[in-house]
N, C-alpha and C positions, 0 to 999 in steps of 0.2 A: 833778895827775892820777895815779892809781895805774895800775900796769900792767894791771889788770883792767878799767879804764874804757874805754868805746868811744872812738874818735877823735872829736874835736870838729869835724870837717869840716862845712862847710855842706852841707845837703841840699836847698837851694832850687834849685840847678841840677840839672836832671834827668839830665844826662849824668854828673855826679859821683855823684848819689844812686844811680844804677843799678850802680855799681861794687861789687865784693865788699869786705867790711869790711877784709880784709888789704891790699887795694890802697889803700883810703882812708887807712889808717894810714900807708902809705908816702908818700902825696901830701900829707898834712896839713902837714908842716914846710915844704913848698915853696909853699904857697898863702897869699896875702895878701888879706884883704878890703879892697876899695877902693870909694869912692864915685865914680860917674861922672856929672858934671853934663851938662846938655843941651848938645848940639853939641860936646862934647869929641871931638877927633880921636884915635882909638886907633892908627891907622897911616895913613901917607900913600902916595900912588902912588910906586912905585919907591924907597921908602926902607926900610931894614932893619926887619923886624918884631922888636922887642926883647922884647915881652911878648905872651903869649896871655891871653885873658879868658874866663871862664865866667860869664855873666850870672846873677844871682840874680833880680832884678826889673827890671833895666834892659833896654832894647831898642836894638839897634844896627842901623843901615842900612849895607849895603855898596853903595858907589856906584861907577859908572864916570863919568869926567869927559870930556865930549865936547870936540871941538876948540874950540868957542866958550865953553868953561869951564862949560857947563851940566851940572849933576849929574843922573844918572839912576840910580834905585835898581835894583839887580839882585838883591839878597838881603836878607833880614830875619832877625836872630838875636836870640833871647831865651833864656829859661832852659832851652830844649830843647837848646842846643848851645854852641858856642864861637866866639870871634872870633880869627882867626889861622890858619884852616884851611890856607892856602897852606904854612905851615911843616910841617904834617903831611904834605902832598903833596910835600915836598922842595924847595920854593921859598924863597929868602931874601927876596925882595921880590915885589910884585904891582903891576900897573897900577891896581888898585882902591884905594879909600879907605874906611875904616871910621869912622863918626861916630855919636855917641850921639844917638838919636832920642827916647827916653823916659829921663829920668834915673833913677838907682837905684844898686844895688850889684852888684858882681861879685867873683869870686875871680880873682886875677891870679897868673900864674906866669912866671918868666923863660924865654925861648925855649930856651936851652941845656939847662935842666933838663927842660923839656917833651920835647925831643928824646930825651934819655937815657931818660926814662920810656917813651916810645913804642918805642924800640929794645929795651927790656926786655920789651915785650909787654903792659905794664900797661893801656894804653888802646886797644890796637889794634882789638879787635872793636867796641867801642862807637863809636869814631871812624869806622870804616868804615861802620857803619849810619847815623851822622849825616851823613856825606859823601853817602851815597846820597840821603837826604831833602833835603838842601840843594841838590844837583844837580837833583833833581826839581822843587823849588820854583823854581829859576832857569829851567829849561827850560819849565816851565808858564807862568811869567811872560812868557817870550819869545813863547809862543803866544797868551797872554791879551791882551797890550797892544794889538796891532793889530786884534783881532777882537771884543773885548767893549767895551761902552759904559763911559763914565766912571762912571756910576752903579753898574754891576755891579762894576767894579774897585775903586771906593771902598768898597763894602760888604765885598768880599773883604779889603781892606787893614785895615779897622777890626776885622774878626773876627780877623785874624792878630795884631793888636796886643793885643786882648782876651785871646787865648789865652796870650800871653806875659807879660802883667802880672797876670793872674788878677783883674781888676777890671773892672767895667762903666764906670768913669770914669777918664779919663786926660787929661793936658794935651796939647793939639794945636791949632795955629793953622792957619787955612785956607791961609796962605801956605806953610807947611811941607808941608802935605798936597799942595798943588798941585805943589810941586817933586818930591815923592816919586812922584807919579803921572805927572809929565811933561806936565801940562796947564796951561792958563791958570787963574789964581786965580778968574776970573769963572765958569768951568765948575764949580769946586768949590763956589762960593757957591750956584749954582743947585741942584746935587745935594744939598748939605747942607740947603737949604731944603725940598726935596721930601721928604727922609728925615725931617726934623723934622715937617713937616706930616702925614706918614703915621704919626707916633707911634713911629717906630723909634729915633730918637736925640733928644737934646737938646744943642744947642750954645750955650754961653754963656761969654763972657770967656775964650776960649782953652782951654776944657775941653769934651770930648765925653763924654756919658753915653749908653750904650746902654740903651735902654728895652725893646726887644723883640729879643732875640738871634735867636730862631727866625725872626722876620719879616725881620731883616736877612739871614739866611742864604738865605731864600727869594728875595730880590732879587739876591743875589750870584751871580756866574757859577759854573759847576761846578768851576772851578779850585781854589777854596778847599777843597771837600769832598774832591777827589781827593788833594791833598797831605796833608790832615789825616788821612784814612783810612789812608794809607800810613804816616804817622808813628805812629798808634795801633797799627797792625798790628805794627810792628817793636818797639814797647814792650810788647806783650802777652806 
């Protein structure tokens, strides 16, 4: 690559893609493209976060583990953001756990390098905006879960996944979906059947296909659009 060539940094992650070209050039030597298989744990509760990840097309669930060891999803990260945000906020560890929900690729960076770049101000503004959106997502989920139906929450969740993988089809089992929503598998089976009968989705052999995105959004609770509009506003 000649000195006049642009940096070859991945632009699939929107947080990285929004950075100025000179910042991308400084980041490029420190980024490693990695494959993230389904259910790989990126960091565990109360263990050091050694790497941060910028998903390209993978989707990661951030979970809290309850006393009975039941996982509950508190955040969802795709190519709009990064995994390892506690490091940016000054924490070495977190009580939360990050696990790959949809397999794909990500850009990985060592935590100490990431901290140096943040201290130089290279990522500060964009990370502050992303932190705001993620906190809004988490707080809205807290309000959504006890007040909206399983069907509304399921539609919201499917739309959030679609926005992050940029595809109407993605792998998903009813067992995994029930765990992410914190409900019984039987409840998810009933909801998936209703959505399929209404022509909004097709579910077959562990794959979900969204057939009518607008229809799915009409059934979803308002929480999806509230967070999505704020994210779009900050990117505008």
